[in-house]
C-alpha positions, 0 to 999 in steps of 0.5 A, a space after each residue: 149513641 141512639 142518635 147515630 144508630 138509626 142513620 147508621 142502620 139505614 146506611 148499612 141496609 142501603 149499602 147491602 141492597 146496592 151491593 147485592 142488587 147487581 149480583 142478583 140482576 147478573 144471576 137472575 134468569 128472569 131478569 136476563 130474559 126480560 133484558 134480551 126481549 127488551 133488546 129484541 124489541 128495540 131492534 125490531 122497532 128500529 128495523 121498522 123505522 128505517 129502510 134497509 140499506 140497498 147493499 143488503 140486497 147484494 149479500 148472501 149468507 150460506 149456512 151449513 147446519 145439521 139439517 143440510 148435511 142430512 139432506 146432502 147425505 154429508 158427514 161432518 167434519 168436511 174435508 178441507 179440499 171440500 172447502 177449497 172447492 166451495 171457495 173456488 165455486 163461490 169466486 166463479 159466481 162473483 163473491 167478493 168476500 168469503 167468511 168461513 167461521 170454521 177453525 182449521 187448526 192442526 193437520 188433516 189426515 196427518 199431512 199438509 196436502 189438504 192445507 195446501 190445497 185450501 191455502 191455494 184456494 184462499 190465495 186465488 180468491 184473495 178475500 177470505 176471512 177464516 175463523 179463529 177460537 179460543 182455548 180454556 185459558 182464554 188464549 187466541 188459537 189461530 188456524 194452522 200457519 199455512 192457512 193463516 198466512 194464505 188468509 193474511 195475504 
C-alpha cells in the first residue's frame, strides 16, 4: 500500500494543478492584462517591421462618438433619413464601400417611410454593409427586412 501512496498522491496533486490552472488563468485579471499587453506589443513590433500597404492611404474611417455629437449639437439616435443623406454624400465623394456599424431594427416613428428612404440610398450606392446584433439568447437579429434586402442587393 505504501508503495502506491507516494505515486498516487503525486498523480492526484499534479492532476488538481493541471485542471485548476486553466480556470485560474481565465479568471485572473492580472493574467488577462498581461496577455493583452503581450498581444499589443506583438502588433506594435510587427507594425514596425513591415511597411503599410499602399491601399491603406485610400481608406477613410468616419467615427461618430459622443464628443462629435456634442460639437454638432446633435442628439442620438439619428434619423434613418440622416444616414441616407450621409450615404448619398459619401457616394458623391467617391466612397467605394460604406460600412454602418449601426443596427436598424424595427420601425422608426411607427412607419416605414424613413426605412424606405434609407433603403433607396443603400441601393443607389450599391456597396453598403449594415450591422446586425445578437439578442440575450445569442441569436442573430437582423435589421428590418427592407434595409436587409437593400443591403443584400
